[in-house]
OpenMM code with the backbone's topology and positions (N, CA, C; nanometers):
from openmm import Vec3, app, unit

residues = "MET ASP PRO ALA LEU LEU ALA THR LEU GLY LEU ALA PHE VAL SER SER SER GLY LYS GLU MET THR LEU LYS SER ALA SER ASN ALA LEU ARG ALA HIS VAL ASP ARG ASP PRO LEU GLN ALA THR PHE ALA THR VAL LEU GLY SER ALA ILE LEU PHE TYR LYS ALA GLU ARG GLY VAL ASN PRO LYS VAL GLN ARG PHE GLU ASP ALA LEU VAL TYR CYS SER THR SER MET SER VAL GLY CYS THR ASP ILE PHE ALA LYS THR PRO THR GLY LYS MET ILE GLY SER PHE LEU MET THR LEU GLY PRO ALA LEU ALA THR LYS ALA LEU ASP THR PRO ARG".split()
positions = [
    Vec3(11.1494, 13.0481, 5.0180),
    Vec3(11.0320, 13.0363, 4.9340),
    Vec3(10.9509, 13.2259, 5.0041),
    Vec3(10.9129, 13.2627, 4.9299),
    Vec3(10.8237, 13.3666, 4.9811),
    Vec3(10.6582, 13.3625, 5.0606),
    Vec3(10.6758, 13.4127, 5.1460),
    Vec3(10.5983, 13.3886, 5.2716),
    Vec3(10.4539, 13.4304, 5.2204),
    Vec3(10.4427, 13.5340, 5.1366),
    Vec3(10.3221, 13.5443, 5.0754),
    Vec3(10.2365, 13.4420, 5.0197),
    Vec3(10.3648, 13.3750, 4.8821),
    Vec3(10.3074, 13.2683, 4.8351),
    Vec3(10.3540, 13.1778, 4.8920),
    Vec3(10.3444, 13.1080, 4.9949),
    Vec3(10.2990, 13.0135, 5.1130),
    Vec3(10.1889, 13.0334, 5.1743),
    Vec3(10.1391, 13.1658, 5.1915),
    Vec3(9.9864, 13.1876, 5.2779),
    Vec3(9.9030, 13.1753, 5.1745),
    Vec3(9.9690, 13.2192, 5.0492),
    Vec3(9.8305, 13.1776, 4.9572),
    Vec3(9.7811, 13.0303, 4.8984),
    Vec3(9.9116, 12.9513, 4.9133),
    Vec3(9.9042, 12.8249, 4.8601),
    Vec3(9.7820, 12.7568, 5.0184),
    Vec3(9.8494, 12.7932, 5.1074),
    Vec3(9.8288, 12.7415, 5.2427),
    Vec3(9.6370, 12.8100, 5.2391),
    Vec3(9.6210, 12.8858, 5.2540),
    Vec3(9.5086, 12.9711, 5.2280),
    Vec3(9.4160, 12.8359, 5.1414),
    Vec3(9.4569, 12.8582, 5.0223),
    Vec3(9.4290, 12.7631, 4.8799),
    Vec3(9.3165, 12.5998, 4.9480),
    Vec3(9.4371, 12.6066, 5.1020),
    Vec3(9.4287, 12.4343, 5.1247),
    Vec3(9.2785, 12.4229, 5.1978),
    Vec3(9.2140, 12.5082, 5.2353),
    Vec3(9.1288, 12.5533, 5.3778),
    Vec3(9.0075, 12.6180, 5.3038),
    Vec3(8.9324, 12.5258, 5.3849),
    Vec3(8.8022, 12.5897, 5.3308),
    Vec3(8.7435, 12.6574, 5.3826),
    Vec3(8.6659, 12.7479, 5.3360),
    Vec3(8.5245, 12.8492, 5.4384),
    Vec3(8.4683, 12.7990, 5.5308),
    Vec3(8.4466, 12.6811, 5.5801),
    Vec3(8.3910, 12.6453, 5.7222),
    Vec3(8.4998, 12.6690, 5.7444),
    Vec3(8.6376, 12.6500, 5.7692),
    Vec3(8.7792, 12.5983, 5.9026),
    Vec3(8.8169, 12.5247, 5.8664),
    Vec3(8.7357, 12.3862, 5.7814),
    Vec3(8.7715, 12.2779, 5.7511),
    Vec3(8.8714, 12.2318, 5.6139),
    Vec3(9.0159, 12.1956, 5.6797),
    Vec3(9.1753, 12.1268, 5.6178),
    Vec3(9.0853, 12.0507, 5.5135),
    Vec3(9.1123, 12.0904, 5.3722),
    Vec3(9.1080, 12.0253, 5.1930),
    Vec3(9.2107, 11.9079, 5.2460),
    Vec3(9.1596, 11.8003, 5.1661),
    Vec3(9.2879, 11.7646, 5.1603),
    Vec3(9.2846, 11.7918, 4.9611),
    Vec3(9.4366, 11.6869, 4.9249),
    Vec3(9.4500, 11.7450, 4.8190),
    Vec3(9.3452, 11.7213, 4.7032),
    Vec3(9.3321, 11.5845, 4.6841),
    Vec3(9.1948, 11.5622, 4.6648),
    Vec3(9.0570, 11.6099, 4.6681),
    Vec3(9.0172, 11.6365, 4.7775),
    Vec3(8.9328, 11.7027, 4.7468),
    Vec3(8.9214, 11.8583, 4.7184),
    Vec3(9.1017, 11.9017, 4.6993),
    Vec3(9.0943, 12.0712, 4.6575),
    Vec3(9.1193, 12.0069, 4.4837),
    Vec3(9.1699, 11.9450, 4.4519),
    Vec3(9.1798, 11.9069, 4.3014),
    Vec3(9.0184, 11.8128, 4.2392),
    Vec3(8.8848, 11.8405, 4.3575),
    Vec3(8.8048, 11.7857, 4.3067),
    Vec3(8.7190, 11.9093, 4.3033),
    Vec3(8.7455, 11.9880, 4.4045),
    Vec3(8.6732, 12.1375, 4.3336),
    Vec3(8.7353, 12.2300, 4.2323),
    Vec3(8.8501, 12.2240, 4.2074),
    Vec3(8.9221, 12.2296, 4.1483),
    Vec3(8.8706, 12.2431, 4.0021),
    Vec3(8.8317, 12.0983, 3.9950),
    Vec3(8.8079, 12.0315, 3.7984),
    Vec3(8.7043, 12.0979, 3.8600),
    Vec3(8.6063, 12.0498, 3.9460),
    Vec3(8.4350, 12.1354, 3.9484),
    Vec3(8.4223, 12.2646, 3.8979),
    Vec3(8.5409, 12.4258, 3.9243),
    Vec3(8.5093, 12.4953, 3.8707),
    Vec3(8.5409, 12.4931, 3.7372),
    Vec3(8.6385, 12.3953, 3.6475),
    Vec3(8.6619, 12.4412, 3.5585),
    Vec3(8.5688, 12.3459, 3.4764),
    Vec3(8.4813, 12.2618, 3.5526),
    Vec3(8.3766, 12.1755, 3.4622),
    Vec3(8.2337, 12.3010, 3.4036),
    Vec3(8.2512, 12.3571, 3.5508),
    Vec3(8.1486, 12.5107, 3.5042),
    Vec3(8.1443, 12.6261, 3.4612),
    Vec3(8.2829, 12.6454, 3.5034),
    Vec3(8.3185, 12.7889, 3.3702),
    Vec3(8.4392, 12.7485, 3.3181),
    Vec3(8.5307, 12.6704, 3.2039),
    Vec3(8.6379, 12.6881, 3.1745),
    Vec3(8.6869, 12.8474, 3.1892),
    Vec3(8.6540, 12.8980, 3.0916),
    Vec3(8.6593, 13.0380, 3.0423),
    Vec3(8.7026, 13.0880, 3.1680),
    Vec3(8.6383, 13.0895, 3.2224),
    Vec3(8.6765, 13.2104, 3.3800),
    Vec3(8.7519, 13.1385, 3.4808),
    Vec3(8.7879, 13.0173, 3.4634),
    Vec3(8.8924, 12.9015, 3.5191),
    Vec3(8.9979, 12.9663, 3.4786),
    Vec3(8.9895, 12.9853, 3.3058),
    Vec3(9.2193, 13.0048, 3.2641),
    Vec3(9.2301, 13.1806, 3.2416),
    Vec3(9.1020, 13.2548, 3.2731),
    Vec3(9.0622, 13.4044, 3.2876),
    Vec3(9.2087, 13.3944, 3.4540),
    Vec3(9.0970, 13.3840, 3.5099),
    Vec3(9.1793, 13.3917, 3.6834),
    Vec3(9.2946, 13.3331, 3.6979),
    Vec3(9.3191, 13.1840, 3.6461),
    Vec3(9.4494, 13.1338, 3.6178),
    Vec3(9.5439, 13.2121, 3.5596),
    Vec3(9.5408, 13.3269, 3.4232),
    Vec3(9.6164, 13.4063, 3.3975),
    Vec3(9.6692, 13.5031, 3.4748),
    Vec3(9.5286, 13.5970, 3.5277),
    Vec3(9.5930, 13.7124, 3.5930),
    Vec3(9.6120, 13.6789, 3.7239),
    Vec3(9.5779, 13.5944, 3.7893),
    Vec3(9.6429, 13.5111, 3.9198),
    Vec3(9.7766, 13.4932, 3.9387),
    Vec3(9.8172, 13.3906, 3.8153),
    Vec3(9.9178, 13.4056, 3.8263),
    Vec3(10.0324, 13.5380, 3.7666),
    Vec3(9.9586, 13.5592, 3.6990),
    Vec3(10.0730, 13.7146, 3.6552),
    Vec3(10.0925, 13.8077, 3.7254),
    Vec3(9.9564, 13.8435, 3.8398),
    Vec3(10.0197, 13.8753, 3.9801),
    Vec3(10.1019, 13.8219, 4.0473),
    Vec3(10.1015, 13.6867, 4.0908),
    Vec3(10.2039, 13.6465, 4.1965),
    Vec3(10.2957, 13.6711, 4.1138),
    Vec3(10.3375, 13.6223, 3.9113),
    Vec3(10.4829, 13.6387, 3.8785),
    Vec3(10.5362, 13.7182, 3.9318),
    Vec3(10.4254, 13.9040, 3.9151),
    Vec3(10.5002, 14.0463, 3.8843),
    Vec3(10.6090, 14.0338, 4.0395),
    Vec3(10.4845, 14.0272, 4.1410),
    Vec3(10.5188, 14.0502, 4.2759),
    Vec3(10.6341, 13.9715, 4.2804),
    Vec3(10.6835, 13.8375, 4.2368),
    Vec3(10.7881, 13.7505, 4.2571),
    Vec3(10.9578, 13.8146, 4.1701),
    Vec3(10.9072, 13.8383, 4.0956),
    Vec3(11.0348, 13.8898, 3.9814),
    Vec3(11.0372, 14.0137, 3.9408),
    Vec3(10.9426, 14.1240, 3.9760),
    Vec3(10.9690, 14.2863, 3.9679),
    Vec3(11.1089, 14.3097, 4.0576),
    Vec3(11.1946, 14.3875, 3.9782),
    Vec3(11.2895, 14.3969, 4.0838),
    Vec3(11.4423, 14.2778, 4.0870),
    Vec3(11.4016, 14.1948, 4.0541),
    Vec3(11.4500, 14.1335, 3.9747),
    Vec3(11.5426, 14.0548, 3.8718),
    Vec3(11.3855, 14.0587, 3.7574),
    Vec3(11.4231, 13.9811, 3.6724),
    Vec3(11.4411, 14.1707, 3.5533),
    Vec3(11.5340, 14.1719, 3.4267),
    Vec3(11.5388, 14.2731, 3.4485),
    Vec3(11.3897, 14.2957, 3.3181),
    Vec3(11.3496, 14.2011, 3.2968),
    Vec3(11.2413, 14.1245, 3.2232),
    Vec3(11.1579, 14.1246, 3.2496),
    Vec3(11.0691, 14.1567, 3.3590),
    Vec3(10.9968, 14.1764, 3.4043),
    Vec3(10.9081, 14.3184, 3.4781),
    Vec3(10.9485, 14.4479, 3.3779),
    Vec3(10.9051, 14.6511, 3.4457),
    Vec3(10.7875, 14.6319, 3.4405),
    Vec3(10.6951, 14.5418, 3.4039),
    Vec3(10.5472, 14.6178, 3.3912),
    Vec3(10.4646, 14.5237, 3.4515),
    Vec3(10.3629, 14.4747, 3.4557),
    Vec3(10.2674, 14.3980, 3.4640),
    Vec3(10.2212, 14.2920, 3.3918),
    Vec3(10.2024, 14.4289, 3.2422),
    Vec3(10.2567, 14.3443, 3.1100),
    Vec3(10.3023, 14.2748, 3.1302),
    Vec3(10.4331, 14.2773, 3.1081),
    Vec3(10.5360, 14.1553, 3.0712),
    Vec3(10.5582, 13.9935, 3.1534),
    Vec3(10.4704, 14.0554, 3.3114),
    Vec3(10.4219, 13.9191, 3.3524),
    Vec3(10.2601, 13.8335, 3.3411),
    Vec3(10.1676, 13.9551, 3.2447),
    Vec3(10.0662, 13.9074, 3.2115),
    Vec3(10.1023, 13.7922, 3.0353),
    Vec3(10.1856, 13.8543, 2.9802),
    Vec3(10.2487, 13.7681, 2.8823),
    Vec3(10.3470, 13.6167, 2.8637),
    Vec3(10.4274, 13.6435, 3.0005),
    Vec3(10.4838, 13.5354, 3.0484),
    Vec3(10.3810, 13.4208, 3.1127),
    Vec3(10.3169, 13.4829, 3.1438),
    Vec3(10.1448, 13.3778, 3.2298),
    Vec3(10.1094, 13.2974, 3.1582),
    Vec3(10.0495, 13.4508, 3.0387),
    Vec3(9.9691, 13.3347, 2.9353),
    Vec3(10.0281, 13.2342, 2.8033),
    Vec3(10.1242, 13.2739, 2.7640),
    Vec3(10.2203, 13.2162, 2.6790),
    Vec3(10.3086, 13.1240, 2.7502),
    Vec3(10.3135, 13.0572, 2.8527),
    Vec3(10.3316, 12.9812, 2.9977),
    Vec3(10.2218, 12.8391, 2.9580),
    Vec3(10.1162, 12.9467, 2.9529),
    Vec3(9.9464, 12.8292, 2.9806),
    Vec3(10.0124, 12.7311, 2.8169),
    Vec3(10.0776, 12.7902, 2.6784),
    Vec3(10.0902, 12.7330, 2.5809),
    Vec3(10.1764, 12.6892, 2.5544),
    Vec3(10.2276, 12.7373, 2.4023),
    Vec3(10.3559, 12.7295, 2.3784),
    Vec3(10.4850, 12.7960, 2.4334),
    Vec3(10.4600, 12.8496, 2.5111),
    Vec3(10.5605, 12.9292, 2.5820),
    Vec3(10.6626, 13.0665, 2.4851),
    Vec3(10.5987, 13.0925, 2.4070),
    Vec3(10.7058, 13.1995, 2.3251),
    Vec3(10.6839, 13.3032, 2.4044),
    Vec3(10.8826, 13.3354, 2.4636),
    Vec3(10.8580, 13.5016, 2.4852),
    Vec3(11.0235, 13.4743, 2.5120),
    Vec3(11.0119, 13.5891, 2.5630),
    Vec3(11.1809, 13.6057, 2.5689),
    Vec3(11.1685, 13.6578, 2.7487),
    Vec3(11.0740, 13.6081, 2.8025),
    Vec3(11.1103, 13.6376, 2.9264),
    Vec3(11.1290, 13.4887, 3.0117),
    Vec3(11.1803, 13.4704, 3.1007),
    Vec3(11.2085, 13.3844, 3.1478),
    Vec3(11.2613, 13.3678, 3.3524),
    Vec3(11.1771, 13.3123, 3.3819),
    Vec3(11.2140, 13.3290, 3.5213),
    Vec3(11.2877, 13.3406, 3.6015),
    Vec3(11.3401, 13.3935, 3.7261),
    Vec3(11.4832, 13.4125, 3.8250),
    Vec3(11.4432, 13.3886, 3.8899),
    Vec3(11.3397, 13.3874, 3.9717),
    Vec3(11.3249, 13.3301, 4.0971),
    Vec3(11.2871, 13.2236, 4.1282),
    Vec3(11.3220, 13.1407, 4.2564),
    Vec3(11.2386, 13.0228, 4.2995),
    Vec3(11.0554, 12.9945, 4.2239),
    Vec3(10.9812, 13.1195, 4.3124),
    Vec3(10.8664, 13.1720, 4.3242),
    Vec3(10.8358, 13.1697, 4.1860),
    Vec3(10.8960, 13.2462, 4.0864),
    Vec3(10.8670, 13.2572, 3.9433),
    Vec3(10.8912, 13.1386, 3.8824),
    Vec3(10.9828, 13.0330, 3.8974),
    Vec3(10.9260, 12.8934, 3.8384),
    Vec3(10.8212, 12.8183, 3.8554),
    Vec3(10.8550, 12.7851, 4.0486),
    Vec3(10.7290, 12.7554, 4.0848),
    Vec3(10.5403, 12.7365, 3.9974),
    Vec3(10.6028, 12.9246, 3.9699),
    Vec3(10.4207, 12.9673, 3.8677),
    Vec3(10.4421, 12.8807, 3.7498),
    Vec3(10.5416, 12.9203, 3.7172),
    Vec3(10.5804, 12.9224, 3.5699),
    Vec3(10.5634, 12.6958, 3.5823),
    Vec3(10.5765, 12.6238, 3.6186),
    Vec3(10.5788, 12.5200, 3.6658),
    Vec3(10.4484, 12.4847, 3.6700),
    Vec3(10.3092, 12.5689, 3.6921),
    Vec3(10.2463, 12.5042, 3.7535),
    Vec3(10.1382, 12.4905, 3.6266),
    Vec3(10.1776, 12.6448, 3.5487),
    Vec3(10.1143, 12.6830, 3.4537),
    Vec3(10.1181, 12.5718, 3.3857),
    Vec3(10.3305, 12.5243, 3.3073),
    Vec3(10.2879, 12.4629, 3.2521),
    Vec3(10.2140, 12.3574, 3.2089),
    Vec3(10.2154, 12.2753, 3.3189),
    Vec3(10.2097, 12.1788, 3.3635),
    Vec3(9.9829, 12.2173, 3.3616),
    Vec3(9.9632, 12.3206, 3.3669),
    Vec3(9.7912, 12.2445, 3.3978),
    Vec3(9.7299, 12.3794, 3.2807),
    Vec3(9.8104, 12.4245, 3.2374),
    Vec3(9.7861, 12.5359, 3.0929),
    Vec3(9.7107, 12.4560, 2.9898),
    Vec3(9.7870, 12.3677, 2.9612),
    Vec3(9.7305, 12.2522, 2.8460),
    Vec3(9.6119, 12.2188, 2.8197),
    Vec3(9.5483, 12.1865, 2.9767),
    Vec3(9.4718, 12.1455, 3.0002),
    Vec3(9.3145, 12.2220, 3.0657),
    Vec3(9.3534, 12.3368, 3.0826),
    Vec3(9.2649, 12.4265, 3.0947),
    Vec3(9.2058, 12.5028, 2.9690),
    Vec3(9.3104, 12.5451, 2.8434),
    Vec3(9.3013, 12.5812, 2.7004),
    Vec3(9.2347, 12.4907, 2.6657),
    Vec3(9.2800, 12.3650, 2.6657),
    Vec3(9.1522, 12.2831, 2.5996),
    Vec3(9.0217, 12.2963, 2.6341),
    Vec3(8.9886, 12.2773, 2.7722),
    Vec3(8.8820, 12.2496, 2.8513),
    Vec3(8.8266, 12.3996, 2.7914),
    Vec3(8.8808, 12.5090, 2.8390),
    Vec3(8.8084, 12.6849, 2.7155),
    Vec3(8.7593, 12.6296, 2.5760),
    Vec3(8.8463, 12.5955, 2.5299),
    Vec3(8.8206, 12.6038, 2.3963),
    Vec3(8.7252, 12.5132, 2.3535),
    Vec3(8.7128, 12.3823, 2.4125),
    Vec3(8.5839, 12.3133, 2.3655),
    Vec3(8.4649, 12.2877, 2.3262),
    Vec3(8.4007, 12.2531, 2.2777),
    Vec3(8.2494, 12.3375, 2.1852),
    Vec3(8.1674, 12.3265, 2.3390),
    Vec3(8.0833, 12.3831, 2.3977),
    Vec3(7.9811, 12.3528, 2.5028),
    Vec3(7.8955, 12.1966, 2.4500),
    Vec3(7.8645, 12.1459, 2.5480),
    Vec3(7.7263, 12.0352, 2.4999),
    Vec3(7.6374, 12.0258, 2.5795),
] * unit.nanometer
topology = app.Topology()
chain = topology.addChain("A")
for resn in residues:
    res = topology.addResidue(resn, chain)
    for name in ("N", "CA", "C"):
        topology.addAtom(name, app.Element.getBySymbol(name[0]), res)
């Protein structure tokens, strides 16, 4: 697995005060952010995952030649998955699985009528 991805995931579980976060507290923090601004959370998820996907697939996957290719893969993976790009690397597959799991909930929240 890509060491940079592991480092990024590790940093996601460490708070700014230096205390380790549990999976539950990280999950609660993510939910709070999505509740505050679901559209921003959706954009950040798409752009962040596209950057990671591009770094993982570039040079390995012939369908990922430009950042825009990764952006198309990540944005469609959050909904219907309608593209001819498929992840080839283990890291790319993990990113795709994450997006396909979290994407529909994020999209629903982002498009929901504000209360």
